[in-house]
C-alpha positions as CSV (number, residue, x, y, z in Angstrom):
1,X,136.1,129.1,103.4
2,X,133.3,131.2,102.9
3,X,131.0,132.5,105.8
4,X,128.0,130.4,104.9
5,X,130.0,127.4,104.7
6,X,131.6,127.9,108.0
7,X,128.2,128.5,109.5
8,X,126.9,125.3,108.2
9,X,129.9,123.3,109.5
10,X,129.6,124.8,112.8
11,X,125.7,124.0,112.6
12,X,126.5,120.4,111.7
13,X,129.3,120.0,114.4
14,X,126.9,121.5,117.1
15,X,124.2,119.2,116.0
16,X,126.6,116.2,116.1
17,X,127.8,117.1,119.6
18,X,124.2,117.4,120.7
19,X,123.3,114.0,119.3
20,X,126.3,112.3,121.0
21,X,125.4,114.2,124.3
22,X,121.8,113.2,124.1
23,X,122.8,109.5,123.4
24,X,125.1,109.5,126.4
25,X,122.4,110.9,128.7
26,X,119.9,108.2,127.3
27,X,122.2,105.5,127.9
28,X,122.8,106.6,131.5
29,X,119.0,106.6,131.9
30,X,118.3,103.3,130.3
31,X,121.2,101.1,131.6
32,X,118.6,98.4,132.3
33,X,117.3,98.1,128.7
34,X,118.8,95.7,126.3
35,X,121.9,96.8,124.4
36,X,121.4,98.1,120.8
37,X,122.9,100.5,118.2
38,X,123.6,104.1,119.0
39,X,121.7,106.9,117.2
40,X,124.5,107.5,114.5
41,X,124.8,103.5,114.0
42,X,121.1,103.2,113.6
43,X,121.0,106.3,111.2
44,X,123.7,104.4,109.2
45,X,121.6,101.1,109.2
46,X,118.3,103.0,108.0
47,X,120.4,104.7,105.1
48,X,121.2,101.2,104.0
49,X,117.6,100.1,104.5
50,X,116.6,101.9,101.2
51,X,118.5,99.4,99.0
52,X,118.6,96.3,101.2
53,X,115.3,96.5,102.9
54,X,114.4,96.6,106.8
55,X,114.5,93.0,107.2
56,X,118.0,92.5,106.1
57,X,119.1,95.5,108.3
58,X,117.6,94.0,111.5
59,X,119.3,90.7,110.8
60,X,122.6,92.7,110.7
61,X,121.9,94.3,114.1
62,X,120.8,90.9,115.7
63,X,124.1,89.3,114.5
64,X,125.8,92.2,116.5
65,X,123.7,92.5,119.6
66,X,121.6,89.3,119.9
67,X,118.1,88.3,119.4
68,X,116.9,90.8,121.9
69,X,118.1,94.6,121.4
70,X,116.8,98.1,121.7
71,X,117.1,101.0,119.3
72,X,115.8,104.4,119.4
73,X,113.0,105.4,116.9
74,X,113.1,109.3,117.0
75,X,112.0,110.1,120.8
76,X,110.8,106.5,121.4
77,X,112.8,103.5,122.8
78,X,111.7,100.3,120.8
79,X,112.8,96.8,121.9
80,X,113.0,94.2,119.0
81,X,112.7,90.5,119.7
82,X,114.2,88.3,117.0
83,X,113.7,84.7,117.6
84,X,111.0,82.5,118.8
85,X,112.4,81.8,122.4
86,X,112.1,85.4,123.3
87,X,108.6,86.0,121.5
88,X,107.0,83.0,123.2
89,X,108.5,84.0,126.7
90,X,107.2,87.5,126.1
91,X,103.9,86.9,124.4
92,X,102.9,83.8,126.3
93,X,104.6,83.4,129.5
94,X,104.3,87.2,130.2
95,X,101.2,87.6,128.0
96,X,99.5,90.4,130.1
97,X,102.5,92.6,130.6
98,X,103.1,92.4,126.7
99,X,99.4,92.8,125.7
100,X,99.6,96.3,124.8
101,X,99.5,97.9,121.3
102,X,101.9,100.3,120.6
103,X,101.2,103.8,119.1
104,X,101.9,103.7,115.4
105,X,101.9,107.4,114.3
106,X,101.4,106.3,110.5
107,X,98.2,104.3,111.4
108,X,97.0,106.2,114.5
109,X,96.4,109.4,112.4
110,X,93.5,107.4,111.0
111,X,92.2,105.5,114.0
112,X,93.1,107.3,117.0
113,X,93.3,104.3,119.2
114,X,89.9,103.0,117.9
115,X,89.1,99.6,116.5
116,X,89.9,96.1,117.8
117,X,93.5,96.0,116.3
118,X,94.7,99.3,117.5
119,X,92.8,99.6,121.0
120,X,94.5,99.3,124.3
121,X,93.3,98.8,127.7
122,X,89.4,98.4,128.5
123,X,88.4,99.3,125.0
124,X,90.6,96.6,123.6
125,X,89.3,94.0,126.1
126,X,85.6,94.8,125.2
127,X,86.2,94.9,121.6
128,X,88.3,91.7,121.5
129,X,85.7,89.7,123.5
130,X,83.0,90.9,121.3
131,X,84.7,90.5,117.9
132,X,86.0,86.9,118.9
133,X,82.5,85.8,120.1
134,X,80.7,87.4,117.2
135,X,83.0,85.9,114.5
136,X,82.6,82.5,115.9
137,X,78.8,83.0,116.1
138,X,79.1,83.7,112.2
139,X,81.0,80.6,111.5
140,X,84.6,81.4,112.2
141,X,86.3,77.9,112.7
142,X,83.0,76.4,112.0
143,X,81.1,74.5,109.3
144,X,79.1,77.4,108.0
145,X,82.2,79.5,107.2
146,X,83.8,76.5,105.7
147,X,80.7,76.1,103.2
148,X,81.1,79.8,102.4
149,X,84.8,79.6,101.5
150,X,83.8,76.3,99.4
151,X,81.2,78.2,97.6
152,X,83.7,81.2,97.0
153,X,86.4,78.6,95.8
154,X,84.0,77.4,93.0
155,X,83.4,81.2,91.9
156,X,87.2,81.6,91.9
157,X,88.0,78.8,89.7
158,X,85.1,79.6,87.4
159,X,86.6,83.1,86.9
160,X,89.9,81.6,86.1
161,X,88.5,79.2,83.7
162,X,87.0,81.9,81.6
163,X,90.5,82.7,80.3
164,X,90.1,79.5,78.2
165,X,93.9,78.5,78.7
166,X,95.2,82.2,77.9
167,X,97.5,83.8,80.1
168,X,96.1,86.2,82.8
169,X,97.0,87.8,86.0
170,X,95.2,86.0,89.0
171,X,95.5,88.8,91.2
172,X,92.2,90.4,91.1
173,X,90.2,87.4,91.0
174,X,92.3,86.1,94.1
175,X,91.8,89.2,96.1
176,X,88.1,89.4,95.4
177,X,87.4,86.0,96.3
178,X,89.1,86.3,99.8
179,X,87.5,89.7,100.4
180,X,84.2,88.2,99.6
181,X,84.7,85.7,102.6
182,X,85.1,88.6,105.1
183,X,82.2,90.4,103.3
184,X,79.8,87.7,104.0
185,X,80.8,87.8,107.7
186,X,80.9,91.7,108.1
187,X,78.4,92.6,105.7
188,X,76.2,89.7,105.4
189,X,76.6,89.1,101.5
190,X,79.2,88.4,98.9
191,X,79.8,90.7,95.9
192,X,79.9,90.0,92.2
193,X,83.5,90.3,91.0
194,X,82.4,93.0,88.4
195,X,80.6,95.4,91.1
196,X,82.0,98.8,90.7
197,X,81.6,99.5,94.5
198,X,83.2,96.3,95.2
199,X,86.0,97.0,92.8
200,X,86.4,100.6,94.3
201,X,86.6,99.0,97.7
202,X,89.4,96.5,96.6
203,X,91.4,99.1,94.9
204,X,91.4,101.4,98.4
205,X,92.5,98.1,100.3
206,X,95.3,97.4,97.8
207,X,96.5,100.9,97.6
208,X,96.6,101.4,101.3
209,X,98.5,98.1,101.9
210,X,101.0,99.2,99.4
211,X,101.5,102.6,100.6
212,X,101.8,101.5,104.2
213,X,104.3,98.8,103.3
214,X,107.0,101.1,102.1
215,X,110.1,102.5,103.8
216,X,108.6,105.9,104.0
217,X,106.1,104.5,106.9
218,X,109.2,103.5,109.0
219,X,110.5,107.2,108.7
220,X,107.0,108.4,109.6
221,X,107.1,106.5,112.8
222,X,110.6,108.1,113.7
223,X,109.7,111.7,112.7
224,X,105.8,112.1,112.8
225,X,106.0,115.7,113.1
226,X,108.2,116.1,110.1
227,X,107.0,113.4,107.8
228,X,103.5,114.9,106.8
229,X,105.0,117.9,105.0
230,X,107.2,115.6,103.0
231,X,105.8,114.1,99.9
232,X,105.5,110.6,99.4
233,X,103.4,107.4,99.5
234,X,102.8,107.8,103.3
235,X,100.6,110.9,102.4
236,X,98.5,109.1,99.9
237,X,97.4,106.5,102.5
238,X,94.6,109.0,104.2
239,X,92.5,109.1,101.1
240,X,92.4,105.2,100.9
241,X,91.4,105.2,104.7
242,X,88.7,107.6,103.9
243,X,87.3,105.5,101.0
244,X,87.1,102.3,103.4
245,X,85.6,104.7,106.3
246,X,82.8,106.0,103.9
247,X,81.9,102.6,102.5
248,X,81.6,100.9,106.1
249,X,79.6,103.9,107.2
250,X,77.3,103.7,104.5
251,X,76.8,99.9,105.3
252,X,76.1,100.5,108.8
253,X,73.3,103.3,107.7
254,X,71.7,100.6,105.4
255,X,71.9,98.0,108.1
256,X,70.2,100.3,110.7
257,X,67.2,101.1,108.3
258,X,66.4,97.3,108.4
259,X,67.9,95.9,111.7
260,X,66.0,93.1,113.4
261,X,67.6,92.9,117.1
262,X,66.4,89.4,117.5
263,X,68.0,88.0,114.2
264,X,71.4,89.8,113.3
265,X,72.6,89.1,109.9
266,X,76.2,90.0,109.9
267,X,78.8,91.6,112.3
268,X,77.6,95.1,111.7
269,X,74.2,94.2,112.9
270,X,75.5,92.5,116.1
271,X,77.5,95.6,116.8
272,X,74.5,97.8,116.4
273,X,72.4,95.6,118.7
274,X,75.0,95.9,121.4
275,X,75.5,99.6,120.9
276,X,71.7,99.8,121.6
277,X,71.9,97.6,124.7
278,X,74.7,99.5,126.3
279,X,73.6,103.2,125.2
280,X,73.1,104.1,128.9
281,X,76.6,102.7,130.0
282,X,79.0,105.3,130.2
283,X,81.8,102.8,130.2
284,X,80.8,100.9,127.0
285,X,83.1,101.0,124.0
286,X,80.3,100.2,121.4
287,X,80.3,103.3,119.7
288,X,79.9,104.3,115.9
289,X,83.5,105.1,115.7
290,X,84.6,101.7,117.1
291,X,82.1,99.9,114.9
292,X,83.5,101.7,111.8
293,X,87.2,101.3,112.6
294,X,86.9,97.8,113.9
295,X,85.2,96.8,110.5
296,X,87.9,98.3,108.4
297,X,90.6,96.4,110.3
298,X,88.9,93.1,110.1
299,X,88.1,93.8,106.3
300,X,91.7,95.1,105.7
301,X,93.5,92.3,108.0
302,X,91.0,89.6,106.5
303,X,91.8,90.5,102.7
304,X,95.1,91.5,101.8
305,X,97.6,89.4,103.9
306,X,95.7,86.2,102.8
307,X,95.3,87.1,99.3
308,X,99.0,88.1,99.0
309,X,100.1,84.8,100.4
310,X,98.0,82.7,98.1
311,X,99.2,84.9,95.1
312,X,102.8,84.1,96.2
313,X,101.8,80.7,96.5
314,X,100.9,80.1,92.9
315,X,104.0,81.9,91.7
316,X,106.1,79.5,93.8
317,X,104.1,76.3,92.7
318,X,105.0,77.3,89.1
319,X,108.5,78.0,89.7
320,X,108.7,74.6,91.5
321,X,106.4,72.4,89.3
322,X,107.6,69.1,91.0
323,X,106.0,70.3,94.1
324,X,102.8,71.1,92.2
325,X,102.9,67.6,90.9
326,X,103.0,66.2,94.2
327,X,100.2,68.1,95.5
328,X,98.1,67.0,92.5
329,X,98.9,63.4,93.2
330,X,97.9,64.0,96.9
331,X,94.7,65.8,95.8
332,X,93.8,62.9,93.4
333,X,94.4,60.1,96.1
334,X,92.6,61.8,98.9
335,X,89.7,64.0,97.4
336,X,89.5,63.0,93.8
337,X,88.3,65.3,91.0
338,X,84.5,65.5,91.9
339,X,84.2,66.2,95.6
340,X,84.8,69.8,96.9
341,X,87.8,69.9,99.2
342,X,86.9,69.9,103.0
343,X,88.8,70.8,106.1
344,X,88.6,67.1,107.2
345,X,90.8,66.3,104.2
346,X,93.8,68.3,105.6
347,X,94.7,65.7,108.1
348,X,95.0,63.1,105.4
349,X,97.2,65.5,103.2
350,X,100.5,66.1,105.0
351,X,102.4,67.2,102.0
352,X,100.0,69.8,100.9
353,X,99.7,71.0,104.4
354,X,103.6,71.4,104.7
355,X,103.4,73.1,101.1
356,X,101.0,75.7,102.5
357,X,102.9,76.3,105.5
358,X,106.1,76.7,103.5
359,X,104.1,79.3,101.1
360,X,103.3,81.2,104.5
361,X,106.8,81.1,105.6
362,X,108.4,82.4,102.4
363,X,105.8,84.9,101.5
364,X,106.3,86.5,104.9
365,X,103.7,89.3,104.2
366,X,104.2,91.2,107.6
367,X,107.8,90.6,108.4
368,X,108.0,93.3,111.2
369,X,104.5,92.3,112.6
370,X,102.3,94.7,114.6
371,X,104.0,96.3,117.4
372,X,103.3,95.6,121.1
373,X,104.1,97.7,124.0
374,X,104.4,96.8,127.7
375,X,101.6,97.6,130.0
376,X,103.6,98.0,133.1
377,X,107.2,98.3,134.2
378,X,108.3,94.7,133.2
379,X,111.4,92.5,134.1
380,X,112.5,90.4,131.3
381,X,115.7,88.4,130.9
382,X,117.4,90.7,133.4
383,X,116.2,93.9,131.7
384,X,113.7,96.3,132.8
385,X,111.5,97.6,130.2
386,X,109.5,100.7,131.4
387,X,105.8,101.0,131.1
388,X,104.6,101.8,127.6
389,X,108.0,100.7,125.8
390,X,107.2,99.7,122.3
391,X,108.2,96.0,121.3
392,X,108.4,94.8,117.9
393,X,108.3,91.0,117.3
394,X,110.2,90.4,114.1
395,X,108.3,87.6,112.6
396,X,110.3,87.7,109.2
397,X,113.4,86.6,111.2
398,X,111.5,83.9,113.0
399,X,110.3,82.5,109.7
400,X,113.6,82.4,108.2
401,X,115.8,81.4,111.4
402,X,118.3,78.7,110.3
403,X,118.3,77.1,113.8
404,X,114.5,75.8,112.8
405,X,114.7,75.9,109.0
406,X,117.4,73.9,107.5
407,X,117.5,75.8,104.1
408,X,115.7,79.2,105.1
409,X,115.9,80.8,101.8
410,X,114.6,78.1,99.6
411,X,111.2,76.7,98.9
412,X,111.4,73.5,100.7
413,X,108.2,71.8,102.2
414,X,110.1,69.3,104.1
415,X,110.5,71.9,106.7
416,X,107.2,70.6,107.9
417,X,107.4,67.0,107.3
418,X,109.3,64.2,109.3
419,X,111.5,61.6,107.9
420,X,108.2,59.4,107.4
421,X,106.6,62.0,105.4
422,X,104.2,63.1,108.4
423,X,103.3,66.8,108.9
424,X,105.2,68.2,111.8
425,X,105.0,71.5,113.7
426,X,107.8,74.0,113.9
427,X,108.2,76.4,116.9
428,X,109.5,79.2,114.9
429,X,106.5,79.4,112.5
430,X,104.4,82.3,113.9
431,X,103.2,84.2,111.0
432,X,99.9,85.2,112.9
433,X,101.8,86.0,116.3
434,X,100.8,84.4,119.5
435,X,99.6,85.2,123.0
436,X,96.7,87.6,123.8
437,X,97.1,89.6,120.7
438,X,97.3,86.5,118.2
439,X,95.6,87.6,114.9
440,X,91.9,87.4,115.2
441,X,91.3,85.8,111.6
442,X,94.0,83.0,112.1
443,X,91.6,80.2,111.7
444,X,89.7,81.7,109.0
445,X,93.1,82.4,107.0
446,X,94.2,78.9,107.4
447,X,90.9,77.5,106.1
448,X,91.1,79.8,103.0
449,X,94.4,78.9,102.2
450,X,93.8,75.3,102.3
451,X,90.4,75.0,100.5
452,X,91.3,77.8,97.9
453,X,94.7,76.3,96.9
454,X,93.4,72.7,96.9
455,X,90.2,73.7,94.7
456,X,92.5,75.6,92.2
457,X,94.9,72.7,92.1
458,X,91.8,70.0,91.9
459,X,90.8,71.9,88.7
460,X,93.9,73.3,87.1
461,X,97.8,72.8,86.4
462,X,99.5,76.0,86.6
463,X,102.1,77.1,84.2
464,X,104.0,80.2,83.6
465,X,104.6,82.0,80.2
466,X,108.2,81.8,81.4
467,X,110.4,78.6,82.2
468,X,110.5,77.9,85.8
469,X,113.9,78.9,86.3
470,X,113.4,82.2,84.8
471,X,110.4,83.1,87.2
472,X,111.5,86.0,89.5
473,X,110.2,85.7,93.0
474,X,111.3,89.4,93.9
475,X,108.6,91.2,95.7
476,X,107.1,94.3,94.2
477,X,107.6,95.8,97.8
478,X,110.1,94.2,100.1
479,X,110.0,96.6,103.1
480,X,107.6,96.8,106.2
481,X,105.2,94.8,104.2
482,X,105.8,92.4,101.4
483,X,103.8,92.6,98.1
484,X,104.1,89.8,95.6
485,X,105.2,90.7,92.1
486,X,102.8,90.9,89.3
487,X,102.8,87.8,86.9
488,X,100.5,85.8,84.6
489,X,99.7,82.3,84.5
490,X,98.1,79.5,82.2
491,X,95.3,77.8,84.2
492,X,95.2,74.7,82.3
493,X,92.1,72.2,82.9
494,X,93.2,68.8,84.3
495,X,91.6,65.9,82.7
496,X,88.2,64.8,83.8
497,X,87.1,61.3,84.9
498,X,89.1,60.2,87.5
499,X,87.2,58.8,90.2
500,X,87.3,59.7,93.9
501,X,89.6,57.7,96.1
502,X,87.7,55.3,98.5
């Protein structure tokens, strides 16, 4: 054996001994934490994740250690909740203790704890109250936003209709239509689908979501001091964030020049008014930094997840044309062909409602969720979670739990229907999370999915250039985030002339 080989072997042996010793010391210190894989075991799981995906590995760990387990991410101890009972116990029954937002190094390098989604403590409370009330003022959950979605849905079907029965990729049109809804709230106006600034903005959002969804982001969380020096998509994300930051900052400056405090036009105006009102308050969190980062987070969260879900939904409806036919029948019976779909129709359309829920379940766009942390030393199920322990609610496992979904891997709208065909809720359906940190845009996303999908299917029959059995549902990215595959479809106009139902 050469001297260099011997030195390398000795170094590896020393490193292994140190890891084993550190692992033993950690176990001694954290005996009240949930059980979980050792460092070497976790490393083995992570190596498998390159091929099998993070969610499949977490399923394996859950099978061995149960629905609540702990693992070490670098120097951080992370607790995972992998069933609906533990998630609800934590986020609802002990909502205050679990209301913190965990530090995510891959994201915090942009936001540094600013913005409503990533903030903690008093900053989060101020921004959350303001954002929720302002979104309500601009129509979230009210008739005015419904009218905006109905209008944007018409722009979308007009754009789809321009293809005259030729196959096309619907991704851009869908993303642009969803983005225009949040644009109307944050910026006070929609954009033409061909507007170059709008196209650049959409490109930045799409690329940021794509890069942040990949497995390299998980390794960034584990090794934040090393990963910035290793090439990969995780290091491309900053330029996309910078593009979004510059766009929002410019919009803020434009709003400032024509601001009327007595009549705010949009979210940015409302924030600027509050900034002026509280400029003498040293405890105020209403700053330019929080305005820009909150707007980015609302815009990002309000665009990519919903548009990806809708894109995945159209693909599923082409693969399962019998489901699409039943939705067509329900639309014809309840709405007809001439009236625009409205939210008050949803209660009379249990099958369509079930289909949309099943699309959300299978699309599973954020399977790992956005991590929480405990705000104080917290007792949970006999364990003691020290203050600032990171907690991940694995929503993707909840959405595929065979205890709640009879056939979790299949597209089966009956998961949300009772024996008489009435819509039924499912306790494990939590794609938006729950509790104090539940997604701010939940009601908006539900309105968009229902109104846009029914408007598309009211106007068109969707068909793939491929035979249904040949349609591949494999995501383009299936790691920390799920990105639907690229595909083309035919949007074939449905026959005109059917009367609305009475």
